[in-house]
C-alpha positions in Angstrom: 37.6 -40.0 -29.6 38.2 -37.0 -27.5 36.4 -34.7 -29.9 33.5 -37.1 -30.1 33.1 -37.1 -26.3 33.2 -33.3 -26.3 30.6 -33.2 -29.1 28.3 -35.5 -27.1 28.7 -33.4 -24.0 27.9 -30.2 -26.0 24.9 -31.9 -27.6 23.6 -33.0 -24.2 24.0 -29.5 -22.7 22.3 -28.0 -25.8 19.4 -30.4 -25.6 19.0 -29.6 -21.9 18.8 -25.9 -22.7 16.4 -26.6 -25.5 14.1 -28.7 -23.3 14.2 -26.1 -20.5 13.6 -23.0 -22.7 11.0 -24.7 -24.9 9.1 -25.9 -21.9 9.2 -22.6 -20.0 8.4 -20.6 -23.1 5.4 -22.7 -24.0 4.2 -22.6 -20.3 4.3 -18.8 -20.4 2.6 -18.5 -23.7 -0.2 -21.0 -22.7 -0.9 -19.0 -19.5 0.2 -15.7 -20.8 -2.2 -13.6 -18.7 -1.0 -15.2 -15.5 2.6 -14.7 -16.5 1.9 -11.0 -17.3 0.3 -10.5 -13.9 3.2 -12.1 -12.1 5.7 -9.9 -14.0 3.5 -6.9 -13.1 3.8 -7.8 -9.4 7.5 -8.1 -9.6 9.5 -5.4 -7.8 12.1 -5.6 -10.6 10.0 -5.9 -13.8 6.7 -4.2 -12.9 7.3 -1.1 -15.0 8.3 -3.1 -18.1 6.0 -6.1 -17.7 4.3 -5.7 -21.1 7.3 -6.0 -23.3 9.3 -8.3 -21.0 6.4 -10.8 -21.1 6.9 -11.0 -24.8 10.7 -10.8 -25.0 11.4 -13.6 -22.5 9.5 -16.4 -24.2 10.6 -15.1 -27.6 14.2 -15.1 -26.6 13.9 -18.7 -25.1 12.4 -20.0 -28.4 15.0 -18.2 -30.6 17.9 -19.5 -28.5 16.4 -23.0 -28.6 16.2 -22.8 -32.4 19.8 -21.6 -32.6 21.0 -24.5 -30.4 19.4 -26.9 -32.9 21.8 -25.8 -35.6 25.3 -27.3 -35.1 27.2 -24.6 -37.1 25.9 -21.7 -34.9 25.3 -23.7 -31.7 28.1 -21.9 -30.0 26.2 -18.6 -30.4 23.2 -20.2 -28.8 25.3 -21.4 -25.9 26.6 -17.9 -25.3 23.1 -16.5 -25.4 21.7 -19.2 -23.1 24.6 -18.7 -20.7 23.9 -14.9 -20.6 20.2 -15.4 -20.2 20.7 -17.8 -17.2 23.0 -15.2 -15.6 20.3 -12.6 -16.0 17.7 -15.0 -14.4 20.1 -15.8 -11.6 20.9 -12.1 -11.0 17.2 -11.4 -10.9 16.7 -13.9 -8.1 19.7 -12.7 -6.1 18.2 -9.1 -6.2 14.8 -10.4 -5.2 16.2 -12.4 -2.3 18.6 -9.8 -1.0 17.6 -6.3 -2.1 13.9 -6.3 -2.7 11.4 -5.0 -0.1 9.4 -8.2 -0.7 9.5 -11.5 -2.5 6.9 -12.0 -5.2 5.5 -15.2 -6.7 7.7 -17.1 -9.0 6.6 -17.6 -12.6 6.9 -20.0 -15.5 6.6 -23.7 -15.9 9.2 -25.6 -13.7 9.9 -22.4 -11.8 6.5 -22.3 -10.3 7.1 -25.6 -8.5 10.3 -24.3 -6.8 11.0 -21.9 -4.1 13.3 -19.0 -4.9 16.4 -20.6 -3.3 15.8 -23.9 -5.2 15.3 -21.9 -8.3 18.6 -20.1 -7.8 20.6 -23.3 -7.4 18.8 -24.7 -10.5 19.9 -21.7 -12.5 23.4 -21.9 -11.2 23.6 -25.5 -12.4 22.6 -24.4 -15.9 25.1 -21.5 -15.7 27.9 -24.0 -14.9 27.0 -26.5 -17.6 26.5 -23.6 -20.1 30.0 -22.4 -19.3 31.4 -26.0 -19.7 29.6 -26.3 -23.1 31.2 -23.1 -24.3 34.7 -24.1 -23.2 34.4 -27.5 -24.8 32.9 -26.2 -28.1 35.4 -27.0 -30.9 33.8 -24.3 -33.1 35.5 -21.7 -30.8 39.0 -21.0 -31.9 40.1 -19.4 -28.6 42.4 -20.3 -25.9 41.0 -21.2 -22.5 42.0 -17.8 -21.1 40.2 -16.0 -24.0 37.1 -18.1 -23.4 37.1 -17.3 -19.7 37.4 -13.6 -20.5 34.4 -13.8 -22.8 32.4 -15.7 -20.2 33.3 -13.1 -17.6 32.4 -10.2 -20.0 29.0 -11.8 -20.7 28.4 -12.4 -17.0 29.2 -8.8 -16.1 27.1 -7.4 -19.0 24.1 -9.6 -17.9 24.4 -8.7 -14.2 24.7 -5.0 -15.0 21.7 -5.1 -17.3 19.5 -6.6 -14.6 20.8 -4.2 -12.0 20.0 -1.2 -14.3 16.6 -2.6 -15.0 15.9 -3.0 -11.3 17.0 0.5 -10.5 14.9 2.0 -13.3 11.9 0.0 -12.2 12.3 1.0 -8.5 12.6 4.6 -9.4 9.4 4.5 -11.5 7.5 2.6 -8.8 8.6 4.8 -5.9 8.9 8.2 -7.5 6.9 8.4 -10.8 3.6 7.0 -9.5 3.0 4.5 -12.2 -0.3 2.7 -11.4 1.2 -0.7 -10.8 0.8 -2.1 -7.3 3.3 -4.5 -5.6 2.1 -7.1 -3.3 4.5 -8.7 -0.8 3.8 -12.2 0.6 1.6 -12.0 3.6 2.6 -8.7 5.3 -0.3 -9.2 7.7 -1.3 -12.2 9.7 -4.5 -14.2 9.7 -7.5 -12.4 11.2 -9.5 -12.8 14.3 -12.9 -11.2 14.7 -15.8 -10.6 17.1 -19.4 -9.9 16.2 -20.8 -6.5 17.1 -24.5 -7.1 16.7 -25.1 -3.7 15.0 -23.8 -1.9 11.9 -23.6 1.5 13.5 -20.3 1.1 15.3 -17.1 2.9 14.4 -13.5 3.0 15.8 -13.3 6.2 18.0 -9.8 5.5 19.2 -7.6 3.6 21.7 -6.7 3.8 25.4 -4.3 1.5 27.3 -4.8 -1.6 25.1 -8.5 -1.0 24.7 -10.3 -0.4 21.4 -13.0 2.1 21.9 -16.1 2.0 19.6 -18.5 4.8 19.1 -22.1 4.4 17.8 -23.6 6.6 15.2 -27.2 5.9 16.2 -26.6 5.9 19.9 -23.9 8.5 20.4 -23.7 8.1 24.2 -23.4 4.3 23.9 -19.8 3.0 23.7 -18.0 -0.3 23.8 -14.5 -1.0 25.0 -12.9 -4.2 23.6 -9.5 -5.6 24.6 -7.1 -6.2 21.6 -7.3 -9.9 22.3 -11.1 -9.6 21.7 -11.7 -11.5 24.9 -12.9 -8.7 27.2 -15.8 -6.5 26.2 -17.3 -3.7 28.3 -20.4 -1.6 27.4 -20.5 1.9 28.8 -22.6 5.0 28.6 -21.3 8.5 28.5 -22.7 10.7 31.3 -23.7 14.1 30.0 -25.9 16.7 31.8 -28.7 18.3 29.8 -28.1 16.2 26.7 -31.7 16.4 25.6 -31.5 20.2 25.1 -29.1 19.8 22.2 -30.4 19.0 18.8 -27.6 16.6 17.9 -27.5 15.4 14.3 -23.9 14.3 13.6 -22.3 13.3 16.9 -18.7 11.8 16.8 -16.6 10.4 19.7 -12.9 11.3 19.5 -10.3 9.9 21.9 -7.2 11.8 23.0 -6.0 10.0 26.1 -6.6 10.7 29.0 -9.6 12.6 27.6 -12.4 12.0 25.2 -14.3 14.5 23.1 -17.9 14.3 22.0 -18.4 16.6 19.0 -21.1 17.7 16.7 -20.1 20.2 14.0 -23.7 20.9 13.0 -24.4 22.8 16.2 -21.4 23.3 16.7 -20.2 22.0 20.1 -17.4 20.1 21.7 -17.8 18.2 25.0 -14.8 17.1 27.0 -14.6 14.3 29.5 -12.2 12.0 31.3 -11.7 8.4 30.1 -11.6 7.1 33.7 -15.1 8.3 34.5 -16.7 8.7 31.0 -18.5 11.9 32.2 -18.4 15.2 30.3 -16.9 18.0 32.4 -16.6 21.0 30.1 -18.0 22.2 26.8 -16.8 24.5 24.1 -18.8 26.3 21.4 -16.7 27.1 18.3 -17.4 30.2 16.3 -18.5 28.3 13.2 -19.9 25.0 12.1 -17.4 22.3 11.1 -17.7 19.1 9.1 -14.5 17.3 10.3 -12.5 17.4 13.5 -9.4 15.8 14.9 -7.8 16.5 18.3 -4.2 17.6 18.0 -3.5 18.0 21.7 -5.5 18.8 24.8 -8.3 21.2 23.9 -6.7 22.0 20.5 -8.3 20.7 17.3 -7.9 20.8 13.5 -11.3 21.2 11.8 -12.6 21.6 8.3 -15.1 24.4 7.9 -16.8 26.2 5.1 -15.6 29.8 4.4 -18.3 32.2 5.4 -18.0 34.2 2.1 -17.2 31.6 -0.5 -18.6 28.4 1.2 -15.4 26.6 0.1 -13.7 24.2 2.4 -10.8 25.4 4.6 -8.8 24.0 7.4 -8.5 25.8 10.8 -6.9 25.3 14.2 -9.4 26.0 17.0 -9.0 26.0 20.7 -6.1 27.7 22.4 -4.5 28.5 19.0 -6.0 29.8 15.8 -4.4 29.7 12.3 -6.7 29.5 9.3 -5.5 28.3 6.0 -7.9 29.3 3.2 -6.1 28.0 0.2 -4.2 24.9 1.3 -6.9 22.6 -0.1 -6.5 24.1 -3.6 -9.8 24.6 -5.3 -9.9 23.0 -8.8 -13.6 22.9 -9.6 -15.9 24.3 -6.9 -13.9 24.2 -3.7 -16.4 22.0 -1.9 -17.0 18.6 -3.6 -13.6 18.6 -5.4 -11.8 19.2 -2.0 -13.8 16.6 -0.1 -11.7 14.2 1.8 -10.5 12.7 5.1 -8.8 14.7 7.9 -6.1 12.8 10.0 -3.6 13.6 12.6 -0.4 11.7 13.0 0.8 12.1 16.6 4.1 10.3 16.1 5.3 12.8 13.5 3.1 15.6 14.6 1.6 16.0 11.1 -1.8 17.1 10.0 -2.9 15.0 7.0 -5.7 15.6 4.5 -6.4 12.9 2.0 -8.8 13.7 -0.9 -11.5 11.4 -2.0 -11.5 12.5 -5.7 -7.8 13.4 -6.3 -4.7 11.2 -6.3 -3.2 13.4 -3.6 -2.6 13.8 0.1 -1.7 17.1 1.9 0.8 17.0 4.8 1.2 20.1 7.1 2.8 20.7 10.5 0.5 21.4 13.5 0.3 25.1 12.5 -1.0 24.3 9.1 2.2 25.2 7.4 2.5 23.1 4.2 5.2 20.4 4.3 4.4 18.5 1.1 1.8 17.2 -1.2 2.1 13.5 -1.8 0.7 11.8 -4.9 -0.8 8.4 -4.7 0.0 5.7 -7.4 -3.4 6.2 -9.0 -2.9 8.1 -12.3 -6.2 10.0 -12.1 -5.4 13.4 -10.8 -9.0 14.6 -10.5 -12.3 12.7 -10.8 -14.7 14.5 -13.2 -17.6 16.0 -11.2 -21.0 16.8 -12.5 -23.5 18.9 -10.5 -27.2 19.2 -10.2 -29.2 22.0 -8.6 -32.3 21.8 -6.4 -34.6 24.2 -4.6 -34.5 26.8 -7.3 -30.8 26.5 -8.0 -30.0 27.3 -4.3 -28.7 23.8 -3.4 -25.9 22.1 -5.3 -25.5 18.3 -5.3 -23.5 15.8 -7.2 -25.4 14.7 -10.3 -23.8 11.3 -10.2 -21.4 9.5 -8.0 -17.8 10.3 -9.1 -14.9 8.0 -9.1 -13.5 7.7 -5.6 -9.7 7.5 -5.8 -9.0 7.3 -2.1 -11.8 5.4 -0.3 -10.5 5.6 3.2 -7.3 6.6 4.9 -5.6 6.3 8.3 -2.1 7.1 9.5 0.4 5.7 12.0 4.1 6.0 12.5 5.7 7.1 9.3 2.9 5.6 7.1 -0.3 6.5 5.5 -2.6 3.6 4.8 -5.1 4.2 1.9 -8.0 1.9 1.0 -8.7 2.0 -2.8 -11.4 0.4 -4.9 -9.5 1.2 -8.1 -7.7 -1.7 -9.8 -4.2 -1.1 -11.2 -2.5 -2.9 -14.0 -2.4 -6.7 -13.9 -4.9 -6.9 -11.0 -7.8 -9.3 -11.1 -11.4 -8.2 -10.5 -12.0 -11.5 -8.7 -9.7 -10.7 -5.8 -11.1 -7.2 -5.5 -14.5 -8.8 -4.7 -12.8 -10.8 -1.9 -10.7 -8.3 -0.2 -10.0 -4.6 0.3 -6.9 -3.2 -1.3 -4.7 -1.2 1.1 -1.9 1.0 -0.3 1.0 1.9 2.1 2.9 5.1 1.7 6.0 6.3 3.6 5.4 10.0 4.4 9.0 10.5 5.6 10.5 9.4 2.4 7.6 10.4 0.1 7.4 6.9 -1.4 4.9 4.3 -2.2 5.9 1.1 -0.3 3.6 -1.7 -1.3 0.0 -2.9 -1.1 -1.8 -5.7 0.7 -5.2 -7.4 0.8 -7.4 -7.1 3.8 -9.7 -10.1 3.1 -13.4 -9.8 3.8 -14.8 -11.4 6.9 -17.9 -13.5 6.3 -18.2 -11.7 3.0 -18.2 -8.3 4.6 -15.5 -5.8 3.6 -14.0 -3.3 6.1 -15.7 0.1 6.1 -13.0 1.7 8.1 -9.8 0.8 9.9 -7.1 2.2 12.2 -3.6 1.1 13.3 -2.8 0.5 17.0 0.7 -0.8 17.9 1.3 -3.6 15.5 -2.4 -4.2 14.7 -4.6 -3.2 11.9 -8.2 -3.0 13.2 -11.1 -2.9 10.9 -14.9 -2.5 11.1 -17.3 -4.3 8.8 -21.1 -4.0 9.1 -21.3 -6.5 11.9 -17.7 -7.4 12.9 -14.6 -6.0 14.5 -11.7 -7.6 12.7 -8.0 -7.6 13.8 -4.9 -8.6 11.9 -1.3 -8.2 12.9 1.2 -6.1 10.9 4.4 -8.1 10.4 7.6 -6.3 11.6 9.7 -7.2 8.6 7.4 -5.0 6.4 6.4 -2.3 8.9 9.1 -0.4 10.8 7.3 1.9 13.2 10.3 2.2 15.4 12.2 4.0 12.7 9.9 7.0 12.9 11.0 10.3 14.3 9.0 9.7 17.5 8.6 6.5 19.6 5.7 4.3 18.6 3.2 4.2 21.5 2.7 0.9 23.2 -0.3 2.0 25.1 -1.9 5.2 26.3 0.0 5.3 29.5 3.3 4.7 27.8 2.7 7.1 25.0 5.3 9.9 24.8 4.0 13.4 24.5 4.1 15.0 21.0 6.7 17.6 20.7 5.1 21.0 20.8 
């Protein structure tokens, strides 16, 4: 009678496992593409998603078949117990050690949150252990069975931990092109119409977003970060008509602003309180990019007078030209094209290539600190050239693959917008949102990615970070979303994150 009761309990436990594994395996197989994508987004399994996506449902089916055979059922119970320990360990790591919590996957699992799923798994671990202890096929003492269960548990946990560490290392250090997406690292957006498509974000000052205008360079707009207050201003500049401006840009370095045009070249300086230019400076050579480093000191990108290749130079009170830091691979012009940034919290100059999976970081004297690779696996886009005007003017024959579409920096992070899809990513979502990759430049790691969804079907052309806000420009809208503090730790940077212009601590010279 006692043995019959044990047999019935073991049968019941086995059938529960069979139902669970069969159901989840079939669910994964039916919607295999979704299952693969979910594994690809997992912080634990992303690097091994392809073979794990096959092994898990295969293991569940094999274990179910073994549990159907009474003579070897005890083997199936051991395997089921170990597999549930692995699943439970995975969830514990996700909840306690992962940078973010991904979507759950597979049948019943998809209807539960992670905590519910963990308790569900623990229940099956317990009943699996009970089934093994009660199984009359096992000629072991209770102590021996407990030792075996403990050994299986340790092996399962250690296996998952090793897998997690290997995957983390690949994701953070080896630049595998698999993105990870945490749940909602930025809040819902708010927006304000601009009326024109020629605005760009020039900078910030004391809680105000300052917009420049490419078609009307002296016309500016100040907007409060609440998007409730809007002030239209005009820059006062004497003799503005005598200059043949062609590429005017407004740069903010509180308490001053700079109106620059590298085609002339000229730099006008003014005070933000009056919006009137007071001085001007004429650099020795034309420049294509400029960023203020400190008062009256700038980092610029110029073309070398002899080779016409791009080079970076400090102009103003200090001069220090670096002719080879951009590292010519093809022609030194198109292949080194990119974005010039200055991180005032870390006092870093940053150059992000358009056509390479690389970003250069230097100090404010142009001494190289490091070269950071992005997660994109394309090291250099192929470039084809065409020549016009009797082979005197070189142009791109066709648009190359843009690896880094846009970049900005704040705190210890670089934010890079990319149009390139990684593994397990849907083309549908790419049409609905911009993909932003986040890199930690202190640790030299890829952190995660997030979607900046289009506003009124308009994608952001450019964006900047101010305090805990990500502020983007579309053709017709200014869009603001909040960066959540559990994903972005600006306070951990080497310098204090500025709250406003007046509260900003000076950069260490």
